OpenMM code with the backbone's topology and positions (N, CA, C; nanometers):
from openmm import Vec3, app, unit

residues = "LEU PRO PRO ILE LEU MET ILE ILE PHE SER SER LEU THR ILE ARG ASN LEU TRP TYR ARG HIS THR ASP GLN ILE ARG VAL ARG ASN ARG ASP ARG TYR LEU MET ARG MET LEU ILE ALA GLU VAL ILE ILE ASP ILE VAL THR SER ILE PRO TYR SER ILE ASN LEU VAL TYR GLY ALA ILE THR TYR TYR ASN VAL ARG CYS ARG ASP GLY SER ILE THR ALA ALA ILE GLY ALA TYR LEU GLY LEU ASN LYS GLU HIS ILE PHE GLY SER ASP ILE TYR LYS GLY GLN SER LYS TYR ILE THR PHE ILE GLU VAL ASP GLU GLY GLN SER ILE ILE ASN LEU SER ASP ASN SER ILE ASP LEU ILE THR SER PHE VAL THR PHE HIS HIS ILE SER GLN ILE GLU LYS THR ILE THR GLU LEU PHE GLN ILE LEU ARG SER GLY GLY TYR LEU ILE LEU HIS GLU HIS ASN CYS LYS ASN ASN ARG SER LEU ALA ALA LYS TYR LEU SER PHE GLN LYS SER ALA SER ILE GLU GLN GLY LEU GLN".split()
positions = [
    Vec3(-10.9818, 19.1039, -7.2257),
    Vec3(-10.9086, 19.2038, -7.2776),
    Vec3(-10.9688, 19.3373, -7.2498),
    Vec3(-10.8984, 19.4643, -7.2554),
    Vec3(-10.9400, 19.5847, -7.2551),
    Vec3(-11.0150, 19.6353, -7.3969),
    Vec3(-11.1029, 19.7202, -7.4221),
    Vec3(-11.1523, 19.7533, -7.5211),
    Vec3(-11.0706, 19.7883, -7.6547),
    Vec3(-10.9594, 19.8619, -7.5895),
    Vec3(-10.8734, 19.9261, -7.6782),
    Vec3(-10.7786, 19.8162, -7.7390),
    Vec3(-10.7555, 19.7196, -7.6638),
    Vec3(-10.6649, 19.6120, -7.7136),
    Vec3(-10.7372, 19.5319, -7.7890),
    Vec3(-10.8596, 19.5085, -7.7989),
    Vec3(-10.9633, 19.4024, -7.8592),
    Vec3(-10.9585, 19.5002, -8.0160),
    Vec3(-10.9538, 19.6571, -8.0153),
    Vec3(-10.9710, 19.7264, -8.1203),
    Vec3(-10.8347, 19.6913, -8.2118),
    Vec3(-10.7315, 19.7168, -8.1111),
    Vec3(-10.5696, 19.6987, -8.2174),
    Vec3(-10.5961, 19.5668, -8.2613),
    Vec3(-10.6104, 19.4462, -8.1653),
    Vec3(-10.5949, 19.2999, -8.2118),
    Vec3(-10.6814, 19.3059, -8.3354),
    Vec3(-10.8134, 19.3311, -8.3389),
    Vec3(-10.9136, 19.3157, -8.4575),
    Vec3(-10.8552, 19.3817, -8.5785),
    Vec3(-10.7915, 19.5023, -8.5901),
    Vec3(-10.7256, 19.5709, -8.6941),
    Vec3(-10.6114, 19.5083, -8.7238),
    Vec3(-10.5298, 19.4452, -8.6518),
    Vec3(-10.4142, 19.3556, -8.6890),
    Vec3(-10.4614, 19.2485, -8.7524),
    Vec3(-10.5604, 19.1778, -8.7023),
    Vec3(-10.6108, 19.0709, -8.7677),
    Vec3(-10.6793, 19.0786, -8.9286),
    Vec3(-10.7428, 19.1952, -8.9036),
    Vec3(-10.7980, 19.2132, -9.0692),
    Vec3(-10.7054, 19.2384, -9.1459),
    Vec3(-10.6051, 19.3339, -9.0967),
    Vec3(-10.5117, 19.3843, -9.2068),
    Vec3(-10.4242, 19.2465, -9.2128),
    Vec3(-10.3932, 19.1579, -9.1561),
    Vec3(-10.3033, 19.0475, -9.2138),
    Vec3(-10.4058, 18.9704, -9.2814),
    Vec3(-10.5172, 18.9749, -9.2732),
    Vec3(-10.6309, 18.8952, -9.3936),
    Vec3(-10.6333, 18.9673, -9.5017),
    Vec3(-10.6105, 19.0786, -9.4785),
    Vec3(-10.6000, 19.1654, -9.6213),
    Vec3(-10.4720, 19.1529, -9.7202),
    Vec3(-10.3557, 19.1453, -9.6457),
    Vec3(-10.2413, 19.1339, -9.6852),
    Vec3(-10.2194, 18.9729, -9.7154),
    Vec3(-10.2729, 18.8784, -9.6526),
    Vec3(-10.2870, 18.7318, -9.7237),
    Vec3(-10.3923, 18.7322, -9.8616),
    Vec3(-10.4813, 18.7827, -9.8502),
    Vec3(-10.5837, 18.8024, -9.9681),
    Vec3(-10.5035, 18.8595, -10.0812),
    Vec3(-10.4556, 18.9787, -10.0795),
    Vec3(-10.3700, 19.0324, -10.1970),
    Vec3(-10.2543, 18.9332, -10.2252),
    Vec3(-10.1777, 18.8748, -10.1291),
    Vec3(-10.0801, 18.7884, -10.1655),
    Vec3(-10.1400, 18.6672, -10.2634),
    Vec3(-10.2614, 18.6000, -10.2388),
    Vec3(-10.3180, 18.4934, -10.3037),
    Vec3(-10.3414, 18.5453, -10.4321),
    Vec3(-10.3931, 18.6754, -10.4645),
    Vec3(-10.4336, 18.7267, -10.5668),
    Vec3(-10.3321, 18.7298, -10.6498),
    Vec3(-10.2124, 18.7694, -10.6176),
    Vec3(-10.0661, 18.7934, -10.6729),
    Vec3(-10.0439, 18.6822, -10.7281),
    Vec3(-10.0258, 18.5764, -10.6378),
    Vec3(-9.9946, 18.4209, -10.6936),
    Vec3(-10.1019, 18.3795, -10.7784),
    Vec3(-10.2245, 18.4001, -10.7759),
    Vec3(-10.3156, 18.3305, -10.8864),
    Vec3(-10.2711, 18.4095, -11.0086),
    Vec3(-10.2523, 18.5667, -11.0060),
    Vec3(-10.2127, 18.6366, -11.1313),
    Vec3(-10.0957, 18.5677, -11.2025),
    Vec3(-10.0044, 18.5328, -11.0952),
    Vec3(-9.8701, 18.4805, -11.1443),
    Vec3(-9.8941, 18.3399, -11.2255),
    Vec3(-9.9635, 18.2568, -11.1577),
    Vec3(-9.9951, 18.1403, -11.1966),
    Vec3(-10.0655, 18.1387, -11.3133),
    Vec3(-10.1433, 18.2367, -11.3639),
    Vec3(-10.2432, 18.2355, -11.4909),
    Vec3(-10.1509, 18.2910, -11.5812),
    Vec3(-10.0416, 18.3972, -11.5834),
    Vec3(-9.9344, 18.4394, -11.6569),
    Vec3(-9.8626, 18.3260, -11.6774),
    Vec3(-9.8212, 18.2092, -11.5772),
    Vec3(-9.7124, 18.1245, -11.6133),
    Vec3(-9.7589, 18.0093, -11.7049),
    Vec3(-9.9264, 17.9879, -11.7040),
    Vec3(-10.0001, 17.8942, -11.7594),
    Vec3(-9.9984, 17.9700, -11.8923),
    Vec3(-10.0197, 18.0925, -11.9415),
    Vec3(-10.0414, 18.1390, -12.0572),
    Vec3(-9.9050, 18.1184, -12.1264),
    Vec3(-9.8244, 18.1491, -12.0706),
    Vec3(-9.6891, 18.1238, -12.1415),
    Vec3(-9.6335, 17.9974, -12.1461),
    Vec3(-9.6787, 17.8983, -12.0690),
    Vec3(-9.6470, 17.7592, -12.0993),
    Vec3(-9.7485, 17.6914, -12.2119),
    Vec3(-9.8628, 17.7392, -12.2207),
    Vec3(-9.9440, 17.7037, -12.3374),
    Vec3(-9.9071, 17.7545, -12.4546),
    Vec3(-9.8294, 17.8761, -12.4759),
    Vec3(-9.7899, 17.9371, -12.5833),
    Vec3(-9.6854, 17.8878, -12.6501),
    Vec3(-9.5786, 17.8034, -12.5421),
    Vec3(-9.4406, 17.7567, -12.6002),
    Vec3(-9.4960, 17.6238, -12.6515),
    Vec3(-9.5776, 17.5415, -12.5835),
    Vec3(-9.6365, 17.4336, -12.6244),
    Vec3(-9.6840, 17.4283, -12.7715),
    Vec3(-9.8032, 17.5453, -12.7811),
    Vec3(-9.8547, 17.5641, -12.9225),
    Vec3(-9.7372, 17.6199, -13.0378),
    Vec3(-9.6451, 17.6712, -12.9834),
    Vec3(-9.5383, 17.7109, -13.0870),
    Vec3(-9.4553, 17.5995, -13.1232),
    Vec3(-9.4368, 17.5063, -13.0295),
    Vec3(-9.3563, 17.3697, -13.0602),
    Vec3(-9.4396, 17.2984, -13.1658),
    Vec3(-9.5764, 17.2703, -13.1333),
    Vec3(-9.6733, 17.1993, -13.2260),
    Vec3(-9.6670, 17.2821, -13.3800),
    Vec3(-9.6731, 17.3954, -13.3692),
    Vec3(-9.6903, 17.4588, -13.5138),
    Vec3(-9.5390, 17.4478, -13.5830),
    Vec3(-9.4372, 17.4785, -13.4869),
    Vec3(-9.3286, 17.4661, -13.5998),
    Vec3(-9.2614, 17.3425, -13.6388),
    Vec3(-9.3251, 17.2159, -13.5816),
    Vec3(-9.3488, 17.0711, -13.6331),
    Vec3(-9.4053, 17.0515, -13.7789),
    Vec3(-9.4926, 17.1754, -13.8166),
    Vec3(-9.5311, 17.1820, -13.9618),
    Vec3(-9.4451, 17.2095, -14.0751),
    Vec3(-9.4583, 17.1188, -14.1792),
    Vec3(-9.3577, 17.1816, -14.2889),
    Vec3(-9.3553, 17.3166, -14.3340),
    Vec3(-9.2768, 17.3664, -14.3763),
    Vec3(-9.2783, 17.5105, -14.4245),
    Vec3(-9.3248, 17.4947, -14.5652),
    Vec3(-9.3562, 17.3992, -14.6425),
    Vec3(-9.3762, 17.3754, -14.7712),
    Vec3(-9.4962, 17.4222, -14.7945),
    Vec3(-9.6010, 17.4560, -14.7008),
    Vec3(-9.7116, 17.5279, -14.7194),
    Vec3(-9.7013, 17.6637, -14.7447),
    Vec3(-9.6000, 17.7150, -14.6900),
    Vec3(-9.5847, 17.8625, -14.7181),
    Vec3(-9.4952, 17.8653, -14.8531),
    Vec3(-9.4420, 17.8172, -14.8862),
    Vec3(-9.3872, 17.8126, -15.0300),
    Vec3(-9.4932, 17.8021, -15.1435),
    Vec3(-9.5911, 17.6980, -15.1216),
    Vec3(-9.6809, 17.7017, -15.2334),
    Vec3(-9.7749, 17.8387, -15.2204),
    Vec3(-9.8365, 17.8898, -15.1210),
    Vec3(-9.9184, 18.0016, -15.1443),
    Vec3(-9.8373, 18.1237, -15.1056),
    Vec3(-9.7173, 18.1256, -15.0868),
    Vec3(-9.6514, 18.2712, -15.0746),
    Vec3(-9.6553, 18.3178, -14.9137),
    Vec3(-9.8069, 18.3093, -14.8730),
    Vec3(-9.8323, 18.3106, -14.7270),
    Vec3(-9.9161, 18.2389, -14.6902),
    Vec3(-9.8943, 18.1776, -14.5777),
    Vec3(-10.0081, 18.0898, -14.5266),
    Vec3(-10.1043, 18.1678, -14.4265),
    Vec3(-10.2227, 18.1220, -14.4478),
    Vec3(-10.3473, 18.1738, -14.3450),
    Vec3(-10.3631, 18.0885, -14.2550),
    Vec3(-10.3869, 18.1595, -14.1164),
    Vec3(-10.3807, 18.0923, -14.0017),
    Vec3(-10.5120, 18.1372, -13.9290),
    Vec3(-10.5889, 18.0561, -13.8938),
    Vec3(-10.7249, 18.0580, -13.8103),
    Vec3(-10.7358, 17.9622, -13.6797),
    Vec3(-10.7609, 18.0434, -13.5623),
    Vec3(-10.7643, 17.9709, -13.4246),
    Vec3(-10.9064, 17.9727, -13.3551),
    Vec3(-10.9547, 17.8763, -13.3340),
    Vec3(-11.1187, 17.8311, -13.3062),
    Vec3(-11.0829, 17.9107, -13.1456),
    Vec3(-11.2016, 17.9812, -13.1201),
    Vec3(-11.1998, 18.0190, -12.9737),
    Vec3(-11.0947, 18.1060, -12.9374),
    Vec3(-11.0287, 18.2292, -12.9690),
    Vec3(-10.8925, 18.2662, -12.9397),
    Vec3(-10.9156, 18.3798, -12.8302),
    Vec3(-11.0214, 18.3631, -12.7788),
    Vec3(-11.0361, 18.4652, -12.6392),
    Vec3(-10.9828, 18.6046, -12.6831),
    Vec3(-10.8726, 18.6637, -12.6364),
    Vec3(-10.8571, 18.8178, -12.6814),
    Vec3(-10.7629, 18.8182, -12.7894),
    Vec3(-10.7098, 18.6894, -12.8358),
    Vec3(-10.6041, 18.6843, -12.9459),
    Vec3(-10.4849, 18.7031, -12.9238),
    Vec3(-10.4261, 18.7030, -12.7954),
    Vec3(-10.2894, 18.7396, -12.7498),
    Vec3(-10.2119, 18.5700, -12.7815),
    Vec3(-10.2591, 18.4883, -12.7867),
    Vec3(-10.1912, 18.3462, -12.8151),
    Vec3(-10.1758, 18.3463, -12.9734),
    Vec3(-10.2931, 18.3734, -13.0170),
    Vec3(-10.3308, 18.3525, -13.1844),
    Vec3(-10.2021, 18.4699, -13.2699),
    Vec3(-10.1994, 18.5803, -13.1870),
    Vec3(-10.0918, 18.6771, -13.2435),
    Vec3(-9.9556, 18.6313, -13.2400),
    Vec3(-9.9220, 18.5877, -13.1304),
    Vec3(-9.8070, 18.5345, -13.1136),
    Vec3(-9.7365, 18.4091, -13.2093),
    Vec3(-9.8635, 18.2977, -13.2379),
    Vec3(-9.8126, 18.2302, -13.3404),
    Vec3(-9.8030, 18.2775, -13.4466),
    Vec3(-9.9253, 18.3680, -13.4878),
    Vec3(-9.9093, 18.4398, -13.6333),
    Vec3(-9.7674, 18.5297, -13.6422),
    Vec3(-9.7401, 18.5836, -13.5841),
    Vec3(-9.5958, 18.6641, -13.5421),
    Vec3(-9.4796, 18.5454, -13.5629),
    Vec3(-9.5039, 18.4532, -13.5066),
    Vec3(-9.3933, 18.3624, -13.5145),
    Vec3(-9.3754, 18.2904, -13.6528),
    Vec3(-9.5002, 18.2814, -13.7263),
    Vec3(-9.4907, 18.2174, -13.8750),
    Vec3(-9.4887, 18.3397, -13.9616),
    Vec3(-9.4380, 18.4821, -13.9025),
    Vec3(-9.4367, 18.5788, -14.0051),
    Vec3(-9.5367, 18.6195, -14.0600),
    Vec3(-9.6754, 18.6170, -14.0178),
    Vec3(-9.7743, 18.6562, -14.0741),
    Vec3(-9.8265, 18.8046, -14.0338),
    Vec3(-9.8975, 18.8415, -14.1254),
    Vec3(-9.9530, 18.9749, -14.0907),
    Vec3(-10.1052, 18.9812, -14.0542),
    Vec3(-10.1586, 19.0902, -14.0024),
    Vec3(-10.3040, 19.0527, -13.9391),
    Vec3(-10.4115, 19.0218, -14.0523),
    Vec3(-10.3679, 19.0408, -14.1905),
    Vec3(-10.4632, 19.0145, -14.3112),
    Vec3(-10.4562, 18.8419, -14.3279),
    Vec3(-10.3475, 18.7883, -14.2673),
    Vec3(-10.3480, 18.6391, -14.2774),
    Vec3(-10.3789, 18.5704, -14.1533),
    Vec3(-10.4063, 18.6396, -14.0150),
    Vec3(-10.4125, 18.5743, -13.9101),
    Vec3(-10.5788, 18.5881, -13.8486),
    Vec3(-10.6674, 18.4910, -13.8379),
    Vec3(-10.7969, 18.5013, -13.8078),
    Vec3(-10.8164, 18.4188, -13.6843),
    Vec3(-10.9045, 18.4924, -13.6169),
    Vec3(-10.9471, 18.4206, -13.4906),
    Vec3(-11.0672, 18.4421, -13.4527),
    Vec3(-11.1417, 18.3633, -13.3683),
    Vec3(-11.3067, 18.3809, -13.3341),
    Vec3(-11.3297, 18.3603, -13.1957),
    Vec3(-11.4503, 18.3944, -13.1571),
    Vec3(-11.4951, 18.3641, -13.0198),
    Vec3(-11.6326, 18.3804, -12.9991),
    Vec3(-11.6938, 18.3508, -12.9120),
    Vec3(-11.8526, 18.3586, -12.9481),
    Vec3(-11.8692, 18.4950, -12.8913),
    Vec3(-11.7615, 18.5895, -12.8187),
    Vec3(-11.7769, 18.7238, -12.7749),
    Vec3(-11.7083, 18.8166, -12.9184),
    Vec3(-11.7467, 18.9325, -12.9347),
    Vec3(-11.6874, 19.0044, -13.0193),
    Vec3(-11.5655, 19.0492, -12.9723),
    Vec3(-11.4622, 19.0506, -13.0405),
    Vec3(-11.3120, 19.0847, -12.9983),
    Vec3(-11.2727, 19.1953, -13.1022),
    Vec3(-11.1610, 19.2721, -13.0473),
    Vec3(-11.0862, 19.3504, -13.1326),
    Vec3(-10.9357, 19.3480, -13.1229),
    Vec3(-10.8367, 19.3515, -13.1804),
    Vec3(-10.7200, 19.3196, -13.1949),
    Vec3(-10.6428, 19.4078, -13.2924),
    Vec3(-10.5314, 19.4738, -13.2586),
    Vec3(-10.4557, 19.5107, -13.3961),
    Vec3(-10.3624, 19.4102, -13.4374),
    Vec3(-10.3798, 19.3004, -13.3937),
    Vec3(-10.2586, 19.2313, -13.4542),
    Vec3(-10.3451, 19.1046, -13.5218),
    Vec3(-10.4756, 19.0829, -13.4944),
    Vec3(-10.5581, 18.9411, -13.5617),
    Vec3(-10.6763, 19.0173, -13.6121),
    Vec3(-10.7332, 18.9565, -13.7056),
    Vec3(-10.8630, 18.9824, -13.7831),
    Vec3(-10.9732, 18.8977, -13.7020),
    Vec3(-11.0556, 18.9414, -13.6429),
    Vec3(-11.1635, 18.8519, -13.5559),
    Vec3(-11.2541, 18.8250, -13.6715),
    Vec3(-11.3423, 18.6995, -13.6813),
    Vec3(-11.4219, 18.6830, -13.7288),
    Vec3(-11.5545, 18.6674, -13.6564),
    Vec3(-11.6941, 18.6463, -13.7084),
    Vec3(-11.7790, 18.6100, -13.6393),
    Vec3(-11.8118, 18.4488, -13.6631),
    Vec3(-11.8736, 18.3886, -13.5724),
    Vec3(-11.9070, 18.2564, -13.5520),
    Vec3(-12.0396, 18.2618, -13.4731),
    Vec3(-12.1215, 18.1575, -13.5142),
    Vec3(-12.2429, 18.1376, -13.4274),
    Vec3(-12.2070, 18.0810, -13.2915),
    Vec3(-12.3109, 18.0707, -13.1938),
    Vec3(-12.2840, 18.0240, -13.0631),
    Vec3(-12.2247, 17.8914, -13.0687),
    Vec3(-12.2558, 17.8112, -13.1574),
    Vec3(-12.2286, 17.6765, -13.1644),
    Vec3(-12.1008, 17.6563, -13.2621),
    Vec3(-12.0413, 17.7336, -13.3286),
    Vec3(-11.9319, 17.7489, -13.3797),
    Vec3(-11.9205, 17.6561, -13.5166),
    Vec3(-12.0455, 17.6201, -13.5359),
    Vec3(-12.0830, 17.5545, -13.6514),
    Vec3(-12.0862, 17.6209, -13.7973),
    Vec3(-12.1077, 17.7675, -13.7829),
    Vec3(-12.1056, 17.8483, -13.9191),
    Vec3(-11.9710, 17.9400, -13.8772),
    Vec3(-11.8842, 17.9458, -13.9575),
    Vec3(-11.7686, 18.0338, -13.9714),
    Vec3(-11.7570, 18.1211, -14.0772),
    Vec3(-11.7399, 18.2245, -14.0602),
    Vec3(-11.7701, 18.3253, -14.1999),
    Vec3(-11.6325, 18.3260, -14.2654),
    Vec3(-11.5738, 18.2464, -14.2981),
    Vec3(-11.4725, 18.2430, -14.4024),
    Vec3(-11.4926, 18.1674, -14.5244),
    Vec3(-11.3945, 18.2141, -14.6580),
    Vec3(-11.4253, 18.1386, -14.7549),
    Vec3(-11.3831, 17.9823, -14.7388),
    Vec3(-11.4811, 17.9159, -14.8394),
    Vec3(-11.4317, 17.7769, -14.8271),
    Vec3(-11.3012, 17.7795, -14.8898),
    Vec3(-11.2167, 17.6737, -14.8508),
    Vec3(-11.0764, 17.6319, -14.8992),
    Vec3(-10.9759, 17.7484, -14.8862),
    Vec3(-10.9814, 17.8221, -14.7641),
    Vec3(-10.9181, 17.9529, -14.7728),
    Vec3(-10.8033, 17.9489, -14.6572),
    Vec3(-10.7848, 17.8470, -14.5916),
    Vec3(-10.7010, 17.8414, -14.4412),
    Vec3(-10.6204, 17.7552, -14.4701),
    Vec3(-10.4618, 17.7530, -14.4424),
    Vec3(-10.3744, 17.6621, -14.4523),
    Vec3(-10.3652, 17.5846, -14.3114),
    Vec3(-10.3853, 17.6783, -14.2168),
    Vec3(-10.3400, 17.6034, -14.0615),
    Vec3(-10.4522, 17.6341, -13.9804),
    Vec3(-10.5261, 17.5549, -13.8992),
    Vec3(-10.6367, 17.5415, -13.8065),
    Vec3(-10.6121, 17.5137, -13.6952),
    Vec3(-10.5792, 17.5916, -13.5547),
    Vec3(-10.5703, 17.5342, -13.4248),
    Vec3(-10.6852, 17.5626, -13.3418),
    Vec3(-10.6891, 17.4558, -13.2544),
    Vec3(-10.7995, 17.4733, -13.1826),
    Vec3(-10.7454, 17.3840, -13.0203),
    Vec3(-10.7161, 17.4840, -12.9383),
    Vec3(-10.6290, 17.4495, -12.8063),
    Vec3(-10.7477, 17.4532, -12.6780),
    Vec3(-10.7961, 17.3523, -12.6212),
    Vec3(-10.8757, 17.3123, -12.5348),
    Vec3(-11.0033, 17.4198, -12.5253),
    Vec3(-11.0566, 17.3919, -12.6659),
    Vec3(-11.1876, 17.4737, -12.6802),
    Vec3(-11.3304, 17.3471, -12.7181),
    Vec3(-11.2989, 17.2584, -12.7442),
    Vec3(-11.4089, 17.1689, -12.7966),
    Vec3(-11.5185, 17.1384, -12.6954),
    Vec3(-11.4583, 17.1330, -12.5776),
    Vec3(-11.5607, 17.0931, -12.4580),
    Vec3(-11.6560, 17.2080, -12.4271),
    Vec3(-11.6254, 17.3044, -12.4968),
    Vec3(-11.7334, 17.4315, -12.4814),
    Vec3(-11.8224, 17.4112, -12.5942),
    Vec3(-11.8039, 17.3447, -12.7240),
    Vec3(-11.8832, 17.3592, -12.8230),
    Vec3(-12.0039, 17.2637, -12.8370),
    Vec3(-12.1115, 17.2839, -12.8506),
    Vec3(-12.2290, 17.2060, -12.8411),
    Vec3(-12.2213, 17.1022, -12.9793),
    Vec3(-12.2109, 17.1747, -13.0818),
    Vec3(-12.2200, 17.0956, -13.2267),
    Vec3(-12.1037, 17.0718, -13.2806),
    Vec3(-12.0461, 16.9465, -13.2233),
    Vec3(-11.9019, 16.9145, -13.2834),
    Vec3(-11.8798, 16.8759, -13.4083),
    Vec3(-11.9772, 16.7912, -13.4365),
    Vec3(-11.9777, 16.7174, -13.5636),
    Vec3(-11.9668, 16.8661, -13.6447),
    Vec3(-12.0783, 16.9351, -13.6378),
    Vec3(-12.0897, 17.0422, -13.7429),
    Vec3(-11.9693, 17.1379, -13.7421),
    Vec3(-11.9298, 17.1453, -13.6373),
    Vec3(-11.7802, 17.2457, -13.6248),
    Vec3(-11.6739, 17.1669, -13.7016),
    Vec3(-11.6608, 17.0732, -13.6914),
    Vec3(-11.5456, 16.9837, -13.7516),
    Vec3(-11.5658, 16.9843, -13.8989),
    Vec3(-11.6811, 16.9644, -13.9259),
    Vec3(-11.7269, 16.9696, -14.1112),
    Vec3(-11.7034, 17.1300, -14.1389),
    Vec3(-11.7373, 17.2033, -14.0716),
    Vec3(-11.7212, 17.3497, -14.1301),
    Vec3(-11.5727, 17.3615, -14.1427),
    Vec3(-11.4818, 17.3234, -14.0150),
    Vec3(-11.3539, 17.3641, -14.0195),
    Vec3(-11.2819, 17.2818, -14.1754),
    Vec3(-11.3081, 17.1845, -14.1920),
    Vec3(-11.2671, 17.1027, -14.3053),
    Vec3(-11.3234, 17.1696, -14.4197),
    Vec3(-11.4469, 17.2288, -14.4103),
    Vec3(-11.4893, 17.3084, -14.5406),
    Vec3(-11.3757, 17.4286, -14.5769),
    Vec3(-11.3601, 17.4989, -14.4567),
    Vec3(-11.2542, 17.6206, -14.4660),
    Vec3(-11.1054, 17.6024, -14.4982),
    Vec3(-11.0513, 17.4441, -14.4630),
    Vec3(-10.9306, 17.4074, -14.4817),
    Vec3(-10.8761, 17.4076, -14.6143),
    Vec3(-10.7648, 17.4417, -14.6406),
    Vec3(-10.7168, 17.4225, -14.7891),
    Vec3(-10.6727, 17.2940, -14.8123),
    Vec3(-10.6799, 17.1901, -14.9065),
    Vec3(-10.6213, 17.0856, -14.9344),
    Vec3(-10.4935, 17.0862, -14.9180),
    Vec3(-10.4535, 16.9781, -14.8471),
    Vec3(-10.2970, 16.9916, -14.7764),
    Vec3(-10.2686, 17.0828, -14.6575),
    Vec3(-10.3942, 17.1418, -14.6118),
    Vec3(-10.3629, 17.2303, -14.4910),
    Vec3(-10.3583, 17.1254, -14.3552),
    Vec3(-10.3458, 17.1986, -14.2691),
    Vec3(-10.3482, 17.1172, -14.1217),
    Vec3(-10.4450, 17.1545, -14.0410),
    Vec3(-10.5059, 17.0758, -13.9444),
    Vec3(-10.5961, 17.1057, -13.8650),
    Vec3(-10.5207, 17.0395, -13.7357),
    Vec3(-10.5080, 17.1316, -13.6363),
    Vec3(-10.4532, 17.0614, -13.4927),
    Vec3(-10.5466, 17.0880, -13.3987),
    Vec3(-10.5936, 17.0049, -13.3298),
    Vec3(-10.6888, 16.9700, -13.2241),
    Vec3(-10.6030, 16.9452, -13.0798),
    Vec3(-10.6282, 16.9905, -12.9807),
    Vec3(-10.5799, 16.9658, -12.8385),
    Vec3(-10.6936, 16.9561, -12.7594),
    Vec3(-10.7215, 16.8562, -12.6808),
    Vec3(-10.8743, 16.8665, -12.5883),
    Vec3(-10.8353, 16.7895, -12.4589),
    Vec3(-10.8901, 16.8323, -12.3649),
    Vec3(-10.9069, 16.7614, -12.2547),
    Vec3(-11.0426, 16.7770, -12.1946),
    Vec3(-11.0584, 16.6929, -12.0752),
    Vec3(-11.1943, 16.7311, -11.9942),
    Vec3(-11.3240, 16.7597, -12.0592),
    Vec3(-11.3586, 16.6529, -12.1551),
    Vec3(-11.4905, 16.6446, -12.2432),
    Vec3(-11.5685, 16.5902, -12.1335),
    Vec3(-11.6927, 16.6399, -12.1118),
    Vec3(-11.8029, 16.5840, -12.0334),
    Vec3(-11.8304, 16.4541, -12.0924),
    Vec3(-11.8942, 16.3642, -12.0110),
    Vec3(-11.9280, 16.2301, -12.0640),
    Vec3(-12.0912, 16.2339, -12.1318),
    Vec3(-12.1724, 16.3594, -12.0819),
    Vec3(-12.2892, 16.3567, -12.1491),
    Vec3(-12.2906, 16.4261, -12.2907),
    Vec3(-12.1987, 16.4599, -12.3302),
    Vec3(-12.1816, 16.5241, -12.4729),
    Vec3(-12.1786, 16.4096, -12.5755),
    Vec3(-12.1560, 16.4397, -12.6885),
    Vec3(-12.1952, 16.3363, -12.8248),
    Vec3(-12.0529, 16.2526, -12.8412),
    Vec3(-12.0932, 16.1631, -12.9120),
    Vec3(-11.9770, 16.0459, -12.9044),
    Vec3(-11.8538, 16.0944, -12.9707),
    Vec3(-11.8274, 16.1852, -13.0613),
    Vec3(-11.7173, 16.2721, -13.0885),
    Vec3(-11.6607, 16.3206, -12.9773),
    Vec3(-11.7251, 16.3973, -12.8908),
    Vec3(-11.6495, 16.4473, -12.7711),
    Vec3(-11.6166, 16.3713, -12.6972),
    Vec3(-11.6835, 16.2464, -12.6502),
    Vec3(-11.6118, 16.1400, -12.5667),
    Vec3(-11.4904, 16.0806, -12.6336),
    Vec3(-11.4778, 16.0605, -12.7497),
    Vec3(-11.3524, 16.0432, -12.8398),
    Vec3(-11.2365, 16.1480, -12.8131),
    Vec3(-11.2794, 16.2652, -12.8510),
    Vec3(-11.1927, 16.3788, -12.8184),
    Vec3(-11.1221, 16.3705, -12.6806),
    Vec3(-11.2030, 16.3250, -12.5784),
    Vec3(-11.1626, 16.3479, -12.4170),
    Vec3(-11.0353, 16.2212, -12.4086),
    Vec3(-11.0444, 16.1172, -12.5131),
    Vec3(-10.9241, 16.0368, -12.5096),
    Vec3(-10.8122, 16.0539, -12.5846),
    Vec3(-10.8172, 16.1547, -12.6498),
    Vec3(-10.7184, 16.2238, -12.7146),
    Vec3(-10.6515, 16.3398, -12.6682),
    Vec3(-10.5089, 16.3026, -12.6390),
    Vec3(-10.4405, 16.4135, -12.6022),
    Vec3(-10.4015, 16.5326, -12.6995),
    Vec3(-10.3915, 16.5090, -12.8073),
    Vec3(-10.3395, 16.5902, -12.9108),
    Vec3(-10.3806, 16.5128, -13.0493),
    Vec3(-10.4072, 16.5963, -13.1503),
    Vec3(-10.4325, 16.5050, -13.2615),
    Vec3(-10.4040, 16.6132, -13.3932),
    Vec3(-10.3685, 16.5539, -13.4696),
    Vec3(-10.3072, 16.6565, -13.5836),
    Vec3(-10.3287, 16.5589, -13.7002),
    Vec3(-10.4513, 16.6485, -13.7801),
    Vec3(-10.5210, 16.5752, -13.8917),
    Vec3(-10.4964, 16.6442, -14.0050),
    Vec3(-10.4579, 16.5560, -14.1266),
    Vec3(-10.4444, 16.6049, -14.2456),
    Vec3(-10.5704, 16.6041, -14.3577),
    Vec3(-10.6189, 16.7041, -14.4149),
    Vec3(-10.7551, 16.6975, -14.4904),
    Vec3(-10.7473, 16.5526, -14.5601),
    Vec3(-10.6605, 16.5155, -14.6433),
    Vec3(-10.6568, 16.4079, -14.7114),
    Vec3(-10.6882, 16.2632, -14.6417),
    Vec3(-10.6426, 16.2582, -14.5197),
    Vec3(-10.6478, 16.1274, -14.4217),
    Vec3(-10.7528, 16.1172, -14.3633),
    Vec3(-10.8764, 16.0975, -14.3869),
    Vec3(-11.0194, 16.0872, -14.3207),
    Vec3(-11.0342, 15.9234, -14.2607),
] * unit.nanometer
topology = app.Topology()
chain = topology.addChain("A")
for resn in residues:
    res = topology.addResidue(resn, chain)
    for name in ("N", "CA", "C"):
        topology.addAtom(name, app.Element.getBySymbol(name[0]), res)
């Protein structure tokens, strides 16, 4: 082929590769968005199955989400429950800020949570425990901050086999809802 045709052919090939690449990025972003929406719907379905009697006892429930990342799903659940920022708590190993939830500090292993004992009515953890190294301490701390009669909802998958016995147990559970009095 003459050099000019080679240049044209090369530029067309590069342009087509670029368009294909940007299309793949758009598809991945759309898939991430759809996955977040699906997760949010599942979470709201789980949360709506909780009796509203805890809301009647305390006037307003308090909600805490373990490893909430940017807090968007946590804020959506809190809004669904009719809570304001002072009653919605979230934590992650990275410091976060949101005008919709109150971020709290936790240590790297999630085993020390800076909330008062017996202060939270609803705790959720969605697909986060496989990131936590000290599962037993974390669960103990969660029960420490959970009010009597409160709810702890764990949902987990893909726990590594080299983790503790508790992590191996969680890997077989699709979803667990634990009430504090039933140990």
